[in-house]
MARTOR-706357 format. One record per residue (C-alpha): residue in one letter; x, y, z. Coordinates in Angstrom, 2 decimals, padded with zeros to 5 digits. Layout:
N
+--------+---------+---------+---------+
! lumtor !      c1 !      c2 !      c3 !
+--------+---------+---------+---------+
!      A !       X !       Y !       Z !
...
+--------+---------+---------+---------+
END
This chain:
67
+--------+---------+---------+---------+
! lumtor !      c1 !      c2 !      c3 !
+--------+---------+---------+---------+
!      M !  000.48 !  010.11 !  012.55 !
!      L !  004.05 !  009.82 !  011.29 !
!      F !  003.14 !  006.67 !  009.31 !
!      I !  000.35 !  008.52 !  007.49 !
!      E !  002.64 !  011.44 !  006.68 !
!      R !  005.24 !  009.06 !  005.23 !
!      L !  002.60 !  007.21 !  003.24 !
!      W !  001.26 !  010.38 !  001.62 !
!      W !  004.80 !  011.63 !  000.97 !
!      S !  005.45 !  008.36 ! -000.89 !
!      V !  002.22 !  008.63 ! -002.87 !
!      K !  002.93 !  012.23 ! -003.88 !
!      Y !  006.61 !  011.94 ! -004.73 !
!      K !  006.73 !  008.42 ! -006.17 !
!      E !  003.46 !  008.50 ! -008.11 !
!      V !  001.54 !  011.76 ! -008.45 !
!      Y !  004.35 !  014.27 ! -009.04 !
!      L !  006.04 !  011.98 ! -011.59 !
!      K !  002.97 !  011.58 ! -013.79 !
!      A !  001.04 !  014.02 ! -015.92 !
!      Y ! -002.45 !  012.56 ! -015.68 !
!      C ! -004.81 !  013.45 ! -018.50 !
!      S ! -007.97 !  012.88 ! -016.49 !
!      I ! -009.31 !  012.23 ! -013.01 !
!      A ! -010.01 !  008.61 ! -014.02 !
!      E ! -006.38 !  008.15 ! -015.07 !
!      A ! -005.18 !  009.66 ! -011.78 !
!      R ! -007.45 !  007.35 ! -009.78 !
!      Q ! -006.18 !  004.31 ! -011.66 !
!      G ! -002.55 !  005.34 ! -011.20 !
!      I ! -002.99 !  005.89 ! -007.48 !
!      R ! -004.95 !  002.64 ! -007.17 !
!      N ! -002.07 !  000.79 ! -008.84 !
!      Y !  000.43 !  002.47 ! -006.52 !
!      F ! -001.50 !  001.39 ! -003.42 !
!      E ! -001.72 ! -002.16 ! -004.75 !
!      L !  002.05 ! -002.19 ! -005.14 !
!      Y !  002.56 ! -000.57 ! -001.72 !
!      N !  000.22 ! -002.90 !  000.18 !
!      Y !  000.49 ! -006.25 ! -001.60 !
!      R !  003.76 ! -006.52 ! -003.52 !
!      R !  006.38 ! -004.14 ! -002.10 !
!      R !  008.28 ! -005.56 !  000.85 !
!      H !  008.92 ! -003.03 !  003.64 !
!      Q !  012.15 ! -002.89 !  005.60 !
!      S !  010.32 ! -001.72 !  008.73 !
!      L !  008.02 ! -004.76 !  008.52 !
!      D !  010.90 ! -007.25 !  008.46 !
!      K !  010.78 ! -007.50 !  004.65 !
!      R !  007.08 ! -008.37 !  004.62 !
!      T !  004.20 ! -006.63 !  002.88 !
!      P !  001.63 ! -004.65 !  004.92 !
!      D ! -001.02 ! -007.11 !  003.76 !
!      A !  000.93 ! -010.11 !  005.10 !
!      V !  001.54 ! -008.36 !  008.43 !
!      Y ! -002.15 ! -007.49 !  008.79 !
!      W ! -003.39 ! -011.02 !  008.08 !
!      A ! -000.80 ! -012.53 !  010.43 !
!      T ! -002.16 ! -010.45 !  013.34 !
!      L ! -005.73 ! -011.71 !  013.03 !
!      P ! -006.79 ! -014.49 !  015.40 !
!      K ! -007.01 ! -017.93 !  013.85 !
!      K ! -010.52 ! -019.32 !  013.39 !
!      E ! -011.19 ! -022.91 !  014.32 !
!      V ! -012.61 ! -025.04 !  011.54 !
!      A ! -015.34 ! -027.56 !  012.32 !
!      A ! -014.33 ! -031.14 !  011.65 !
+--------+---------+---------+---------+
END
């Protein structure tokens, strides 16, 4: 629960409250861009300087490939 609260705090204070969106579409695009940054490009100290995306994919079991 704490993770979700921190995530939404970050979204509100680092994206939404700083912008004056002119439309719902613009707000959606801005928030979409923020989540792309947060999940795929921004390295997180609590994740040992890795992105959430990299951590997620590293936890999945490896599939064997047929030869």
